[in-house]
Every structure is written in C-alpha cells, then in structure tokens.
C-alpha positions in Angstrom: 22.2 6.3 19.0 19.8 4.4 16.8 16.1 3.6 17.2 14.3 1.0 19.3 11.7 -0.3 16.8 8.6 -2.2 17.6 7.2 -4.4 14.8 3.6 -5.4 15.6 2.4 -8.3 13.4 4.8 -10.9 12.0 2.5 -12.7 9.6 3.4 -13.0 5.9 4.1 -9.4 5.3 5.3 -8.6 8.8 8.1 -11.1 8.5 9.4 -9.2 5.4 9.3 -6.0 7.4 11.4 -7.7 10.1 14.0 -8.7 7.5 14.3 -5.2 6.1 14.4 -3.5 9.5 17.4 -5.7 10.4 19.2 -4.3 7.4 18.8 -0.7 8.4 21.8 0.7 10.4 19.6 3.2 12.3 17.7 0.3 14.0 19.5 -0.6 17.3 16.9 -2.8 18.9 13.9 -4.7 17.4 10.9 -5.9 19.3 8.7 -8.5 17.6 5.0 -8.5 18.6 2.3 -11.0 17.7 -0.6 -12.6 19.4 0.6 -16.1 18.3 3.5 -17.2 20.4 4.4 -20.0 18.0 4.5 -17.6 15.0 6.8 -15.2 17.0 9.2 -18.0 17.8 9.1 -19.2 14.1 9.9 -15.8 12.7 12.6 -15.0 15.4 14.3 -18.3 14.4 14.1 -17.4 10.7 15.6 -14.0 11.3 18.3 -15.2 13.7 21.0 -15.5 11.1 20.3 -12.0 9.8 20.0 -10.4 13.2 23.0 -8.4 14.3 20.9 -6.6 16.9 18.9 -8.0 19.8 15.4 -9.5 19.1 12.9 -9.2 21.9 9.6 -11.1 21.7 6.2 -10.3 23.3 2.6 -11.2 22.6 1.4 -7.9 24.1 2.3 -4.6 22.3 1.2 -2.6 25.3 4.2 -4.0 27.2 6.5 -2.2 24.9 4.5 0.9 24.2 6.8 3.0 26.4 10.0 1.2 25.3 9.8 1.7 21.5 11.0 4.9 19.7 8.9 4.2 16.7 6.4 1.5 15.6 5.7 -0.5 12.5 2.3 -2.2 12.3 1.6 -5.0 9.8 -1.5 -6.6 11.4 -4.9 -7.3 9.7 -6.7 -4.1 8.6 -9.6 -4.6 11.1 -7.1 -4.2 14.0 -5.4 -1.0 12.6 -7.6 1.5 14.4 -7.3 0.1 17.9 -3.5 -0.4 17.7 -2.7 2.8 15.9 -4.8 4.9 18.1 -2.9 3.8 21.2 0.5 4.4 19.5 -0.4 7.8 18.2 -2.0 8.8 21.5 1.3 7.9 23.2 2.9 10.3 20.7 5.0 7.6 19.0 5.9 7.8 15.3 4.0 5.2 13.4 4.4 3.3 10.1 1.1 1.6 9.3 0.6 -0.9 6.5 -2.1 0.0 4.0 -5.0 0.5 4.0 -5.0 3.0 6.9 -8.3 1.5 8.3 -11.4 -0.3 7.0 -13.7 2.5 8.0 -13.3 6.2 7.0 -14.2 7.6 10.4 -11.5 5.5 12.0 -8.8 6.8 9.5 -10.0 10.4 10.0 -9.6 10.0 13.8 -6.1 8.6 13.5 -5.0 11.4 11.3 -6.6 13.9 13.7 -4.7 12.4 16.6 -1.4 12.4 14.7 -1.7 16.0 13.5 -2.8 17.2 17.0 0.1 15.5 18.6 2.5 16.3 15.7 3.5 12.7 15.4 5.0 11.3 12.2 2.4 9.0 10.7 3.1 7.2 7.4 1.0 4.6 5.5 2.6 1.8 3.6 2.0 2.4 -0.1 5.0 0.5 -1.3 4.4 1.0 -5.0 5.4 4.6 -4.7 8.9 3.4 -3.9 9.3 1.4 -7.1 11.8 3.0 -9.4 9.6 2.4 -12.4 6.7 4.2 -10.7 8.9 7.1 -9.7 10.0 7.4 -13.4 6.3 7.3 -14.4 5.5 10.2 -12.1 8.3 12.2 -13.7 7.1 11.5 -17.2 3.3 11.8 -17.0 1.9 15.2 -17.9 -1.7 15.0 -19.1 -3.1 11.4 -19.1 -6.1 10.6 -21.3 -6.5 7.0 -20.3 -5.2 5.0 -17.3 -5.5 1.2 -17.0 -4.4 -1.1 -14.2 -4.5 -4.8 -13.6 -3.6 -6.2 -10.2 -4.2 -9.9 -10.2 -3.3 -12.6 -7.7 -4.2 -16.2 -6.9 -6.3 -17.0 -3.9 -4.5 -17.3 -0.6 -5.7 -17.5 3.0 -4.6 -14.0 3.8 -6.2 -10.6 4.2 -9.6 -12.2 4.2 -10.9 -9.6 6.7 -11.2 -7.2 3.8 -12.4 -7.4 0.2 -10.2 -7.1 -2.9 -10.8 -3.4 -3.2 -9.1 -2.7 0.2 -6.7 -5.6 -0.3 -5.3 -4.9 -3.8 -7.1 -2.2 -5.8 -6.3 0.5 -3.2 -2.6 0.4 -4.4 -3.7 1.5 -7.9 -6.2 4.0 -6.5 -3.2 5.6 -4.7 -1.2 5.7 -8.0 -4.2 7.3 -9.8 -4.4 9.8 -6.9 -0.7 10.6 -7.4 -0.9 10.9 -11.2 -4.1 13.0 -11.2 -3.5 15.0 -8.0 -6.9 14.0 -6.6 -10.2 12.4 -7.5 -12.3 15.0 -9.3 -14.8 12.5 -10.7 -17.8 12.9 -12.9 -18.9 9.3 -13.2 -18.1 5.9 -11.6 -19.3 2.4 -12.4 -18.1 -0.6 -10.5 -18.9 -4.3 -10.6 -17.5 -7.3 -8.8 -18.3 -10.8 -7.5 -17.6 -12.8 -4.3 -16.2 -16.2 -5.3 -14.2 -17.8 -2.5 -15.3 -15.5 0.3 -18.4 -13.6 1.3 -16.7 -10.4 0.0 -16.0 -9.3 -3.6 -12.9 -11.2 -4.7 -12.8 -9.6 -8.2 -13.7 -6.0 -9.0 -13.6 -3.8 -12.0 -14.2 0.0 -11.9 -14.4 2.7 -14.6 -13.7 6.2 -13.3 -14.3 9.3 -15.5 -12.7 12.5 -14.3 -14.2 15.9 -15.0 -11.3 16.8 -17.3 -12.0 13.8 -19.5 -9.4 11.3 -18.2 -10.8 7.8 -18.0 -9.5 5.0 -15.7 -10.2 1.3 -15.9 -9.0 -0.6 -12.9 -9.3 -4.4 -12.3 -8.3 -6.2 -9.1 -8.6 -9.9 -8.5 -7.4 -12.4 -5.9 -8.8 -15.4 -7.7 -6.6 -15.4 -10.9 -4.5 -18.2 -12.2 -1.5 -15.9 -12.6 -0.1 -12.8 -11.0 -0.1 -9.4 -12.7 0.9 -5.9 -11.5 0.5 -3.6 -14.5 -0.2 0.1 -14.5 -0.5 1.9 -17.9 -0.9 5.5 -18.8 -1.8 6.8 -22.3 -1.2 10.4 -23.3 -1.3 12.1 -26.6 1.6 10.7 -28.6 3.0 8.5 -25.9 2.2 5.3 -23.9 3.8 4.4 -20.5 3.6 0.9 -19.0 4.9 -0.1 -15.5 5.1 -3.7 -14.4 6.1 -3.9 -10.7 6.5 -7.6 -10.8 9.0 -7.4 -13.6 10.2 -4.1 -12.1 10.1 -2.5 -15.6 9.2 0.8 -17.2 8.3 1.0 -20.9 7.8 4.2 -23.0 6.4 3.9 -26.5 6.2 6.8 -28.9 4.9 6.5 -32.5 7.0 7.2 -35.5 4.0 8.4 -37.6 5.7 8.8 -40.9 7.3 5.4 -40.8 4.2 3.6 -39.4 6.5 2.4 -36.7 7.2 3.2 -33.0 10.0 4.0 -30.7 10.3 1.7 -27.6 12.5 2.3 -24.6 12.4 -0.3 -21.8 14.2 0.0 -18.5 14.5 -2.8 -15.9 15.2 -1.9 -12.2 16.3 -5.4 -11.0 18.0 -4.1 -7.9 14.9 -2.4 -6.5 14.0 -3.0 -2.9 10.9 -0.8 -2.3 10.0 -2.3 1.1 13.4 -1.5 2.5 13.4 1.9 0.9 10.0 2.9 2.3 11.0 1.8 5.8 14.3 3.6 5.6 12.5 6.7 4.3 10.1 6.7 7.3 13.0 6.2 9.8 14.9 9.0 8.1 11.9 11.3 8.3 11.7 10.7 12.0 15.4 11.2 12.5 15.5 14.4 10.4 12.3 15.7 11.8 10.8 16.2 8.3 7.4 15.3 6.8 6.8 11.7 6.0 6.4 10.8 2.3 3.0 9.2 2.4 1.0 10.8 5.1 -2.1 9.5 6.8 -4.1 12.4 5.3 -3.1 11.3 1.8 -4.0 7.7 2.6 -7.5 8.9 3.5 -8.0 9.9 -0.2 -7.5 6.4 -1.6 -9.6 4.9 1.3 -12.4 7.3 0.6 -12.5 6.3 -3.1 -12.1 2.6 -2.2 -15.2 2.8 0.0 -17.2 4.5 -2.7 -16.2 1.7 -5.1 -17.2 -0.9 -2.5 -20.6 0.8 -2.1 -21.2 0.8 -5.9 -20.2 -2.9 -6.2 -22.5 -3.8 -3.3 -25.4 -1.8 -5.0 -24.9 -3.6 -8.3 -24.7 -7.0 -6.6 -28.0 -6.4 -4.8 -29.5 -5.4 -8.1 -28.8 -8.8 -9.5 -29.8 -10.6 -6.3 -26.3 -11.7 -5.4 -26.3 -10.1 -2.0 
C-alpha cells in the first residue's frame, strides 16, 4: 500500500509539488488543500490529465489531518508555524517548504515537537538535490572564498517575507553545508526596500574564524535571473549554476599561463521530484530525513542575524 498524501497550499510552488507527487508511485491518494476554492479547482483541473490517482479537494486542512499518512506544506512562511505545529503534534510526517518559520522560537518549537514525537520532519532546501551541487559538495575541501548571486525579477509572491528569507536563505544553507556550520568572526550586511516595505536586495559579507570569506547577494528586483554559487580554493575554482544546471571546475596550468576547464551539464535533473521522493522514501524506510528541521534552524538563525544587521544599517542612514 502507498501513502495518502496531503498537499497544503497550491499556489505557484504548491502546484509544482502537486505535479511531482503525482509522478511518485508510492503516492496512492492526493488531497489538495487551499483556502481559495477557485485556486483549488484551477489546480485540480490543470493536474487532471496527469492524475492517475484520486484528487480530493478541501479548504480546511484540519478535515484531513486524521486521513493523511504524510503532509507537504507549501503555504506562505508566516503560516508555517500554526499549520506545522498541528501536523507534528498529530505525529504525522511533514515536508515543510523553506524557510522553516519566520521566527526562530517558532522553528525551535517545531523541531522540539518533531523530536519528542519522533516524527520525520524535512525542510525543503531544493538546491541540495541539484546534481551540480552534489558534485560541488564532493569536490570542496578547504574553501578560501565563497560567492553567490541569487537574483530574480519582482513578482507578487512571497511578499510576507524579505529577500533574505525568500532567496538568500538557499545560499546560507549551501554555505552551512560547505563549511559545516557558521563559526563567524565578522559580518556586514546592507540592503534596501524598493518595491515593498522589506529589504528587496541584500548583500552580506561573512568572515569565518578560519579565514574563509563569503560574499552573498540576493535580489528580487533584478532585470534578469541568476542562480550562481562559486567556491575558490587554492589552485581550483568551482562554479555552480542551478538555472543552467551546470558545474564548472577550473584549474590553472601555471607553466603554460593557461587553465584546464571541465564543464558538466545535468539537463535531466528534477530536484523537486527527487527531494519529495527522498522524503517519502525516508518515511517508508523509517530512516532519518536528509534535511532535518534542526539543520534548517542553522540557516534561519543566520538569516535572522543578517536581517537584524541590515535593519541596523538602514536605520543608521534614516531609511527605516
């Protein structure tokens, strides 16, 4: 027997979750939940041709709290705490889109409930499932400098949070994975609200105690999209582009004043399907999830420190 899965939130990202869940053989029944009845019907209609399993619709997730075997939540961040707390308290496995919550105490409470009840609880850091990123993790040994650019145009989405929690938190998670934590000596962060009352563009410089420097930029007001994560080590440079799904390794040929370049493209990658399948497999096999709520707290904790630093600097210049 497969799983009865409840998908809560069928907005822009939630719809994609629905598509991928329908491709997973272990899913026997799919409940779609959203407060907006029209949106529910619209997404159900769009998924109809792909659905080989029943689709059940409801505007109230509490109606199916006892019916689902596991839950996927893709609602606005400010709703994560309330919804996730009920699911985890009911001892139901939960996949929650990033960031875990918008407040640290809320995330800590969710992790505490999950661990106390021994419930699988995974947070959706999709970039970890990119093949190019996996290859980067295999290659990196001792980074000297890390640089990331995560740029998007402005859209009427995720406006309940600023660009740090919306976009930069992905790269903070990657830095966490590469460095094994955030042992910082210094941080400087600046940003600006442009289209919203929250920072829409932010740059932060992080200096680790071992000397590694990170320079991260996130923007949701750019004219073009960019998703690049670069790592420089002694004698080698790695570049990941998750839009292009590529990995580049560059090594200098010192004597020839030239360089060796190896580029790999992972065009068949489907990281969203892979992370959902990994979560479902973890539940089925009764093993640890790959991206735990406790790990997600690390990137949230750093994101909130960056937000605080940005706010401090904005006030200094009379912007806030």
